[in-house]
N, C-alpha and C positions, 0 to 999 in steps of 0.2 A: 393379506397385507395392504395397507394403504399406498405402497409403493409398489409398482410392478418391479418384479425382478429382472426381467429382460430389459426395461427402461433403465433401471439402475446401472447393468452390467455395461449399457451403451455410454450412461451418463459419466461414470467414473474415469474411463480412460479419455472421454472428450474434455473432462475437466482437468485432468491431470496434464494433458497436452497444453490447455490454455494456461495453466498455472507454470508449466516449464517454459513457456514464452517469455523472453525479457521484457518486461513492461516497467510503467511508473514505479509500482510498489516494490519490485525487485530491486530497481536502480536506487530507490530511496535507501533501503536497507543496506545496499552495498556502500552508499555514501555515509551514511550513520555508522556503521561499522568501521570504515577507514578512519572516520573523524574521531570516535570516541572509543571504540574498543569492542569485543565480542558480546558483553552484557545489553549495550546500547542497541547493537545490531538485531538481536534478539527481541528486545524491548521495542524496537521500532516494528518488527514484524507484527508481535501482539497490538501494538497500536492500530496498525494498518487491518488486522482482524477484527478489532473492536468497531473501527469504522465500517468495516465491511457487512458485520452483523447488524448494525443500525441501517445500513442501506438494505438490506435483506427484509428486514421488519418493515421499511417504509414501504419497500416494493410489494411484498406479501399483504400489506393492508391497502394497497392501491394508490397511495399517495405518489409514487413515483409517476404515475399516468400524468398529474398535473405538471409536473418538471418536464416529462418528456414534450408535453403539449404547449408549454409557454417558453417562449424563445428568451423572453426577459429575464426570468427567474434562472434560465439554464445560463444565460451570459453573465448575470451578477456573480452567482456561484462560481463560474468559470475564471473572472477575472480577479476574484478574490483570492482564489487557488493560485493563480499565476504569482499575485503579489506576496503570498506567504512564500512561496518556493524561491523568490528572488531575495527575499529577507533571509531565509535559511542559507543561501548561497553566499551572501554578504558576511554572515556569520561565520560560515565555514572558511571564508578567505581571511578573516581578521583574527580568528584564533588557531593559532598553530597547533598541529596534532599533539606534540608534546605538552603544550600548556593545557590542552582539555583533557589529557589521559591524566596529569598531575592533579587536576581539579575535581577529578572524577568523585571523589566521596564528599565534597563539600557542596557541589552544586547539584546533588541528586540527578545526575544526568539520565539516570535509567528511566526514571519518571518522565523528565523532559523528552527522552526519544520516543517513549511510548504516546504522550502526548501530542508530538509531533506527527508520529506516523498516523494518529487518529485524524488529526485534523489535516493532513495531506489527503488523505482518502475520502473523508467526507466533503472536502471542497473540491473533489474532481467529479463533477455531474455525470462525466461519461460513465463511472462505475455503476451507477443506479439505473443508467440507461442500459447498458450492456446487461445487467442482472434481469432488468424488466423483459429484455429481448432473447437473453438464452435459456433460463430456467423454465419459463412457462411451455417452452418445446416438449417438455419431458412430465409436465403435469397432466393428469387425467380426471378430469371433473368427476367422472362416473365411478371413481374408487373412494371417494370420501373427501373430506376437507382440503380444498384447493390450499388454503394458507398454512396447513400442517406440512402437505406435501412441499409447497414453496420453501419451508423452513427447513425440511430435511436435505433437499437438493442444495439449498444454499449453505447448510452447514458442512456438507460433504465438499463443496467447492472452497469453502472457508478453511477448513482443515488442511485440505492438500496444500494450498496458498501459503497457510501459515508455516508449516512444515519447511516448504521450499525457500521462502524468504528468509526464516529463521537461520538454515543453514548458510545462505548467501550472506547475512549478517555476521554469524558466527566466525566464519572463514576470512571475510573482510576485516573484521575485526582484529584478529590474530595477526593479521599484516599491517594494521593500525598499530597495534602495540609495538611490533618489531620497529616500524618507521618512527616511532618515538624517541629510540635511541640514535637514529641518523637524521640530522638536522637538515641537510642539504636534500636527501631523498624525502623527507618529511614535507618539507616545503614544496616539493613537485606534486607529492600526492595531495597536498592541501588545495593546489589549484585545480589537481583533477577532481577533487571532490566537489569544489565549488562550482565546477563546469558542469558536473553531473546534475546538480540541482538548478543550474541556469537551462540546460538541456531539457530537463523535466517541465520548466516553466515555459520554454519556447514550445514543446510538445503540445502542452496543454492550450496553449495561447494560438497556435497556428494550425492545430488540427481542424479539420472539417468535423462538423457535429455528427 
């Protein structure tokens, strides 16, 4: 086998522990689910998964090394990501949950949630730096293609994260649909959703590299 089974048995629980740790991706799915419903929560998790696949491919091909070594490239991507999250926070604040839920069929919000999830993930340079730091610890060049090993470990990490984020988006989405029938409570959670996106922007802006 190209992957050492002992290494895989170590990698899976480590990846699961990382996926279960609340982070930017999980909170984004929570916010999308609350704002627009279960389908959008799941779509957001799939968008994040799409962004992660791109990050994994870039890291596997060695392109991440340039980002990790270039402070300017890192900062440009980081601040674009911050700006995008602030824009999402403003959109969440301006559009009541009940209004978003009612427009669901007309605005193709499932596709929008997927696209936003992908962009939020791609515009967080820490994702690719983390992948570049974590996965190579389990890659063994003596067992064959490093790129293929990188993809396998990356897929394991990505699948676990997608399932967990999807569950978070689904259950928060059900709460969002309930809130759509209660205007006052919906307004409170609308502020909460906006605050989640602002919090993500602040985290990305002020976290050290």
